[in-house]
VOKOL-239768 format. One record per residue: residue in one letter; chain; x, y, z of N, C-alpha, C in turn. Coordinates in steps of 0.001 Angstrom, whole numbers. Atoms other than C-alpha are relative to their C-alpha. Layout:
REM VOKOL-239768
SITE / aa / ch / n_px / n_py / n_pz / ca_px / ca_py / ca_pz / c_px / c_py / c_pz
SITE / A / A / X / Y / Z / X / Y / Z / X / Y / Z
...
END
This chain:
REM VOKOL-239768
SITE / aa / ch / n_px / n_py / n_pz / ca_px / ca_py / ca_pz / c_px / c_py / c_pz
SITE / M / A / -1043 / 1501 / 524 / 15210 / 86580 / -29415 / 993 / -480 / 1087
SITE / K / A / -784 / 601 / -1180 / 17819 / 84653 / -27550 / 880 / 224 / -834
SITE / F / A / -1190 / -681 / 429 / 21710 / 85665 / -28291 / 212 / -2425 / 158
SITE / N / A / -1023 / 1083 / 369 / 24048 / 82413 / -29588 / 763 / -300 / 1975
SITE / E / A / 555 / 639 / -1069 / 23705 / 79798 / -26154 / 1818 / 280 / 898
SITE / N / A / -1771 / -292 / -119 / 27792 / 79603 / -26053 / 583 / 1837 / 600
SITE / F / A / -307 / -1299 / -511 / 28565 / 83348 / -25790 / -742 / 470 / 970
SITE / L / A / 1157 / -148 / -1379 / 25962 / 83951 / -23516 / 538 / -457 / 1799
SITE / N / A / -947 / 1228 / -1453 / 27159 / 81348 / -20692 / 1272 / 1053 / 502
SITE / E / A / -895 / -868 / -185 / 30218 / 83372 / -21632 / 390 / 1297 / 1198
SITE / I / A / -292 / -1169 / 132 / 29924 / 86378 / -20854 / -441 / 298 / 1428
SITE / K / A / 740 / 203 / -1175 / 26994 / 85984 / -18158 / 1217 / 633 / 1569
SITE / K / A / -919 / -938 / -1005 / 30087 / 86634 / -15256 / 437 / 1095 / -14
SITE / F / A / -183 / -1911 / 825 / 30777 / 90334 / -17105 / -1639 / 888 / 656
SITE / N / A / 1424 / -610 / -742 / 26899 / 90810 / -15619 / 440 / 1194 / 1092
SITE / G / A / -121 / -1209 / -1065 / 27276 / 94525 / -13552 / 1328 / 223 / 347
SITE / Q / A / -1342 / 528 / 502 / 30723 / 94682 / -14496 / -12 / 1415 / -901
SITE / K / A / -20 / -790 / 1131 / 32166 / 97394 / -16762 / 1108 / -1130 / -1124
SITE / V / A / -852 / 651 / 1286 / 34105 / 95985 / -19812 / 293 / 547 / -1055
SITE / H / A / -556 / -640 / 1837 / 35574 / 96534 / -23209 / -794 / -735 / -1236
SITE / L / A / 409 / 314 / 547 / 33282 / 96737 / -25173 / 206 / 104 / -2307
SITE / K / A / 89 / -303 / 1225 / 33563 / 96513 / -29690 / -1043 / -717 / -635
SITE / I / A / 1524 / 16 / 1101 / 30821 / 96506 / -32239 / 437 / 697 / -1320
SITE / I / A / -531 / 231 / 1779 / 31811 / 95752 / -35905 / -1266 / 131 / -256
SITE / Q / A / 804 / -292 / 1411 / 29455 / 97658 / -38092 / 369 / -1017 / -1262
SITE / I / A / 148 / 30 / 1543 / 28536 / 96400 / -41454 / 306 / 975 / -519
SITE / D / A / -41 / -1125 / 1023 / 30347 / 98290 / -44254 / 531 / -1334 / -1015
SITE / G / A / -487 / 447 / 1187 / 31903 / 97740 / -47545 / 898 / -1470 / 468
SITE / T / A / -1364 / 1127 / 263 / 34832 / 94708 / -46141 / -604 / -591 / 659
SITE / N / A / 455 / 1421 / -649 / 33194 / 92600 / -44032 / -1773 / -481 / -367
SITE / H / A / 2445 / 744 / -172 / 29079 / 92296 / -45323 / 189 / -1389 / -10
SITE / P / A / 177 / 1341 / -233 / 28176 / 88884 / -45096 / -91 / -362 / -1726
SITE / L / A / -372 / 501 / 1720 / 27434 / 89094 / -49264 / 1047 / -158 / -214
SITE / G / A / -963 / -886 / 329 / 30446 / 90430 / -49666 / 92 / 680 / -1152
SITE / A / A / 1058 / -1450 / 863 / 30136 / 92270 / -53280 / -110 / 889 / -158
SITE / M / A / 1834 / -824 / 496 / 27570 / 92492 / -53967 / -524 / 371 / 628
SITE / G / A / 322 / -1141 / -1010 / 26466 / 93138 / -50494 / 17 / 1049 / 336
SITE / A / A / -756 / -1556 / -275 / 28989 / 95983 / -49748 / -522 / 546 / -1613
SITE / M / A / 614 / -1055 / 826 / 27267 / 97388 / -53538 / -853 / 318 / 489
SITE / M / A / 1138 / -120 / -181 / 24089 / 97151 / -52634 / -445 / 906 / 1686
SITE / M / A / 394 / -1295 / -1552 / 24718 / 99173 / -49135 / -585 / 681 / -161
SITE / G / A / -54 / -1332 / 295 / 24328 / 102366 / -50151 / 517 / 761 / 701
SITE / S / A / -767 / -939 / -1196 / 24958 / 105770 / -48493 / -163 / -680 / 1126
SITE / E / A / 625 / 364 / -1356 / 22310 / 105131 / -45963 / 1016 / -1276 / 1327
SITE / Q / A / -806 / 918 / -1604 / 24843 / 102661 / -43625 / 1696 / 1059 / -597
SITE / S / A / -1128 / -328 / 15 / 27971 / 104366 / -44760 / -19 / 1469 / 1191
SITE / E / A / 771 / -1386 / -625 / 25903 / 107266 / -43167 / -178 / 120 / 1527
SITE / R / A / 687 / 152 / -1730 / 24673 / 105587 / -40026 / 1659 / -471 / 629
SITE / I / A / -1028 / 545 / -442 / 28261 / 104409 / -39590 / 996 / 1226 / 392
SITE / N / A / -507 / -1183 / -126 / 29858 / 107433 / -40349 / -450 / 872 / 2230
SITE / K / A / 694 / -891 / -1035 / 27556 / 109251 / -37425 / 38 / -863 / 1572
SITE / A / A / -352 / 205 / -1003 / 28150 / 106209 / -34812 / 1461 / 464 / 190
SITE / M / A / -1250 / -365 / -402 / 31952 / 106586 / -34983 / 341 / 1435 / 682
SITE / K / A / 349 / -1371 / -394 / 31205 / 110043 / -34506 / 476 / 48 / 1161
SITE / E / A / 360 / -126 / -1195 / 29609 / 109635 / -31668 / 1008 / -605 / 1085
SITE / Y / A / -1267 / 748 / -1429 / 32253 / 107126 / -30053 / 1203 / 216 / -243
SITE / K / A / -1888 / -570 / 345 / 35736 / 108869 / -31169 / 455 / -1102 / -853
SITE / S / A / 318 / 1897 / -222 / 35744 / 105303 / -32833 / 992 / 152 / -1860
SITE / N / A / -263 / -148 / 1680 / 37670 / 104545 / -36629 / 17 / -1310 / -1096
SITE / N / A / 61 / 1010 / 815 / 37327 / 102143 / -39450 / -1690 / -661 / 291
SITE / G / A / 1398 / 1038 / 30 / 33394 / 100943 / -38609 / 234 / -775 / 733
SITE / I / A / -276 / 1300 / -1414 / 34599 / 99372 / -34805 / -417 / 1066 / 453
SITE / I / A / -278 / -318 / -1648 / 33094 / 100924 / -31752 / 1280 / -643 / 632
SITE / E / A / 347 / 323 / -1276 / 35043 / 100395 / -29098 / 201 / 1117 / 1381
SITE / I / A / 649 / -1373 / -1275 / 34097 / 101996 / -25514 / 371 / -1232 / 1532
SITE / D / A / 569 / -143 / -1173 / 34559 / 100716 / -21938 / -855 / 167 / 489
SITE / A / A / 1919 / -948 / -931 / 30772 / 100815 / -20066 / 27 / -1788 / 947
SITE / D / A / 890 / 1292 / -1109 / 28457 / 98690 / -17416 / -893 / -418 / -692
SITE / M / A / 1137 / 1359 / 1225 / 27127 / 95483 / -18802 / -1378 / -71 / 518
SITE / E / A / 1364 / 1456 / -734 / 23766 / 94107 / -17886 / -824 / -430 / -1163
SITE / L / A / 1524 / 1425 / -31 / 21658 / 91005 / -18746 / -973 / 647 / -234
SITE / V / A / 1987 / 297 / 621 / 17948 / 91433 / -20098 / -683 / -1069 / -217
SITE / I / A / 709 / 472 / 775 / 15850 / 89225 / -19832 / -1547 / 181 / 191
SITE / N / A / 1353 / -816 / -644 / 12060 / 90491 / -20196 / -1158 / -1119 / -1223
SITE / S / A / 1420 / 430 / 1445 / 8330 / 89231 / -22606 / 858 / -253 / -935
SITE / G / A / 440 / -309 / 1609 / 10457 / 90625 / -25771 / 1820 / -818 / -494
SITE / G / A / -829 / 1247 / -506 / 13438 / 87950 / -25050 / 1472 / 815 / 388
SITE / E / A / -1168 / -252 / -892 / 16994 / 88781 / -24135 / 1067 / 1449 / -1010
SITE / K / A / -945 / -1027 / 128 / 19717 / 91932 / -24508 / 534 / 266 / 475
SITE / L / A / -1442 / -572 / -1502 / 22319 / 93752 / -23104 / -59 / 1497 / -507
SITE / I / A / 491 / -1254 / -201 / 22480 / 97209 / -22046 / 1831 / 234 / -57
SITE / F / A / -617 / -424 / -788 / 25589 / 99149 / -21822 / -52 / 1367 / 425
SITE / L / A / 503 / -1472 / 561 / 26143 / 102584 / -20688 / 1257 / 428 / 408
SITE / N / A / -804 / -1243 / 67 / 28775 / 104908 / -20486 / -116 / 1588 / -140
SITE / N / A / 725 / -1232 / 26 / 28178 / 108397 / -18834 / 817 / 686 / -713
SITE / N / A / -1079 / -949 / 686 / 30881 / 109738 / -20930 / -118 / 583 / -1277
SITE / F / A / 7 / -641 / 1186 / 29268 / 110224 / -24306 / -1365 / 495 / -74
SITE / D / A / 819 / -701 / -70 / 25980 / 111968 / -25110 / -715 / -1465 / -281
SITE / C / A / 1059 / 1024 / 314 / 24405 / 108732 / -26463 / 635 / -1216 / 941
SITE / N / A / -450 / 799 / -492 / 25235 / 107102 / -23143 / -270 / -1667 / 500
SITE / C / A / 1378 / 1265 / 243 / 22941 / 103743 / -23895 / 310 / -387 / -1093
SITE / I / A / -549 / 1698 / 1008 / 24068 / 100581 / -26533 / -956 / -800 / 850
SITE / E / A / 1067 / 1380 / 84 / 21133 / 98114 / -26695 / 487 / -1072 / -1101
SITE / I / A / -399 / 1198 / 891 / 22379 / 94582 / -28649 / -1420 / -581 / 428
SITE / F / A / 1257 / 801 / 398 / 19453 / 92528 / -29571 / 463 / -768 / -1170
SITE / R / A / 691 / 173 / 685 / 18626 / 90001 / -31722 / -1836 / -247 / -944
SITE / P / A / 2243 / -383 / 400 / 14789 / 90545 / -33813 / 34 / -2116 / -344
SITE / D / A / 298 / 1892 / 1041 / 13502 / 86742 / -34637 / -1524 / 213 / -1617
SITE / P / A / -1767 / 657 / -303 / 14228 / 85483 / -36871 / 1278 / -214 / -377
SITE / P / A / -1564 / -231 / 526 / 17493 / 85104 / -37002 / 540 / -316 / -1275
SITE / M / A / -950 / -220 / 1168 / 19909 / 85841 / -40020 / 787 / -825 / -441
SITE / V / A / -1314 / 520 / 37 / 22083 / 83555 / -41335 / 131 / -346 / -1192
SITE / I / A / -316 / -510 / 1421 / 24090 / 83826 / -44223 / 1110 / -830 / -314
SITE / S / A / -1492 / 960 / 796 / 26391 / 80938 / -45295 / 545 / -901 / 1542
SITE / G / A / -762 / 277 / -1905 / 26422 / 79904 / -41470 / 430 / 867 / 1059
SITE / A / A / 531 / -767 / -1320 / 26683 / 82966 / -40214 / -62 / 625 / 910
SITE / D / A / 953 / -970 / -1025 / 24907 / 84341 / -37484 / -248 / 1710 / -299
SITE / M / A / 228 / -1373 / 340 / 24041 / 88041 / -38708 / -1205 / 792 / 111
SITE / S / A / 1040 / -428 / -592 / 21316 / 88994 / -36490 / 161 / 486 / 528
SITE / L / A / 27 / -1355 / -963 / 22288 / 91578 / -34221 / 180 / 1035 / -606
SITE / W / A / 268 / -1410 / -135 / 21488 / 95137 / -33802 / 257 / 661 / 824
SITE / W / A / -192 / -592 / -898 / 22107 / 97512 / -32133 / -850 / 1551 / 318
SITE / S / A / 512 / -1206 / -253 / 20327 / 100526 / -30768 / 1357 / 1395 / 1136
SITE / Y / A / -838 / -1036 / -700 / 22236 / 103568 / -29607 / -436 / 1555 / 785
SITE / H / A / 975 / -509 / -2 / 20853 / 106499 / -28141 / 235 / 1050 / 1887
SITE / P / A / 750 / -718 / -1404 / 20521 / 108826 / -24419 / -773 / -1081 / 849
SITE / L / A / 431 / 570 / -202 / 19672 / 106536 / -21909 / -1865 / 740 / 700
SITE / S / A / 1496 / -543 / -12 / 15467 / 107227 / -21324 / -310 / -903 / 1505
SITE / D / A / 224 / 688 / -1127 / 13677 / 106464 / -18174 / -628 / -1586 / -766
SITE / H / A / 1051 / 1204 / -48 / 11768 / 103223 / -19921 / 1513 / -603 / -134
SITE / E / A / -1245 / 1034 / -148 / 15678 / 101410 / -20274 / 766 / -115 / 1447
SITE / L / A / -207 / -428 / -1240 / 16117 / 102634 / -16556 / -182 / -1290 / 441
SITE / N / A / 1195 / 744 / -336 / 12923 / 100935 / -16366 / 419 / -1643 / 419
SITE / Q / A / -814 / 1922 / 690 / 14719 / 97211 / -17421 / 929 / 184 / 1091
SITE / L / A / -1753 / 390 / -219 / 17727 / 97737 / -15666 / -111 / -65 / 1624
SITE / T / A / -312 / 92 / -1771 / 18680 / 96181 / -11829 / 1158 / -259 / 111
SITE / V / A / -1639 / -181 / 42 / 21924 / 95620 / -11833 / 271 / 1226 / 31
SITE / L / A / -331 / -1521 / -60 / 22985 / 98748 / -12645 / -154 / 1045 / 201
SITE / K / A / 1039 / -1925 / -515 / 20260 / 101493 / -11655 / 57 / 883 / 51
SITE / N / A / -1602 / -1059 / -1007 / 22678 / 102810 / -9408 / 1030 / 838 / -699
SITE / N / A / -696 / -1034 / 1488 / 24743 / 104088 / -12337 / -533 / 518 / -944
SITE / A / A / 780 / -643 / 1199 / 22508 / 104656 / -14681 / -285 / 1694 / 13
SITE / K / A / 31 / -1808 / 386 / 22398 / 108856 / -15775 / -1135 / -470 / -1383
SITE / I / A / 1162 / -741 / 458 / 19407 / 110237 / -17400 / 1102 / 1445 / -234
SITE / I / A / -765 / -1492 / -32 / 21430 / 112731 / -19243 / -417 / 949 / -1552
SITE / N / A / 881 / -914 / 415 / 19727 / 115911 / -20704 / 454 / 148 / -1002
SITE / S / A / -502 / -162 / 1072 / 20386 / 115503 / -24627 / -1033 / 286 / -1242
SITE / T / A / 631 / 60 / 1290 / 19232 / 116634 / -28168 / 1433 / -839 / -993
SITE / T / A / -1114 / 672 / 1534 / 21924 / 114315 / -29702 / -969 / -1485 / -154
SITE / E / A / 721 / 1476 / 709 / 20029 / 111063 / -31503 / 763 / -628 / -566
SITE / G / A / -707 / 1244 / 727 / 21297 / 107884 / -32195 / -251 / -264 / -1330
SITE / D / A / 503 / 689 / 1380 / 20246 / 105230 / -34394 / -5 / -1292 / 498
SITE / C / A / 126 / 1728 / -47 / 19674 / 101578 / -35123 / 63 / -997 / -1052
SITE / H / A / -781 / 724 / 838 / 21228 / 99231 / -37217 / 229 / -1021 / 112
SITE / P / A / -653 / 999 / -286 / 22242 / 95814 / -37525 / 1319 / 400 / -212
SITE / I / A / -2188 / -369 / -753 / 26062 / 95029 / -36588 / 443 / -896 / -1024
SITE / R / A / -384 / 1225 / 621 / 28196 / 92169 / -38163 / 322 / -984 / 1600
SITE / D / A / -503 / 1115 / -1059 / 29428 / 91067 / -34330 / 150 / 1513 / 451
SITE / I / A / -213 / -565 / -1216 / 29588 / 92632 / -31126 / 948 / -991 / 828
SITE / I / A / -903 / 1287 / -442 / 32920 / 91157 / -29347 / 117 / 771 / 2064
SITE / V / A / -257 / -897 / -1266 / 32944 / 91729 / -25175 / 941 / -628 / 871
SITE / N / A / -1692 / 119 / -896 / 36175 / 91519 / -23239 / 590 / -1671 / -719
SITE / G / A / -1033 / 615 / 944 / 37627 / 89703 / -26334 / -713 / -1972 / 86
SITE / I / A / 1671 / 688 / 513 / 33949 / 87289 / -26729 / -259 / 329 / -1221
SITE / S / A / 165 / -212 / 1360 / 33017 / 87064 / -30214 / -1639 / -717 / 493
SITE / H / A / 1198 / 310 / 876 / 29218 / 86761 / -31196 / -44 / -902 / -1264
SITE / C / A / 238 / 938 / 1471 / 28939 / 85474 / -34429 / 1386 / 345 / -333
SITE / L / A / -1066 / 505 / 88 / 32367 / 85009 / -35174 / 1133 / -1320 / 392
SITE / Q / A / -1228 / 1034 / -674 / 33719 / 82502 / -33040 / -856 / -1295 / -619
SITE / R / A / -309 / 1909 / 429 / 34250 / 78542 / -33721 / -849 / -154 / 907
SITE / T / A / 1274 / 516 / -875 / 31643 / 76510 / -32155 / 794 / -759 / -830
END
């Protein structure tokens, strides 16, 4: 699925460059369904958040790293790939499943996957292919919905249009 058009137009200029990436995970404080959603969330989401925070040495459910960014457009839609070889899970993919999930006008359709870069992702890269590094690691990442992504201060979901 495609990213919001305004967001994509604003970040295209960063394709192939190092960017400041902020990933806001869904937790009890920012659940789109409010307190009821937070209560229904369960321990599995908390475990996912903690696992990601440990991997990226982050706090409060927010991942902040500098990474090289590439916009990949293929038959499956659009996704953003971020690479930072200082982590075992050096590849972060951001994508939107189809159909989108919109709650009270807020776009909640973003997912992320973080893991060691594989040959599959490497073969999708064009701009960053020479910077990409396959890391032999036993570390496993994860994949789950997120609240928002912010690239160099530009928000996908929480921006006002």
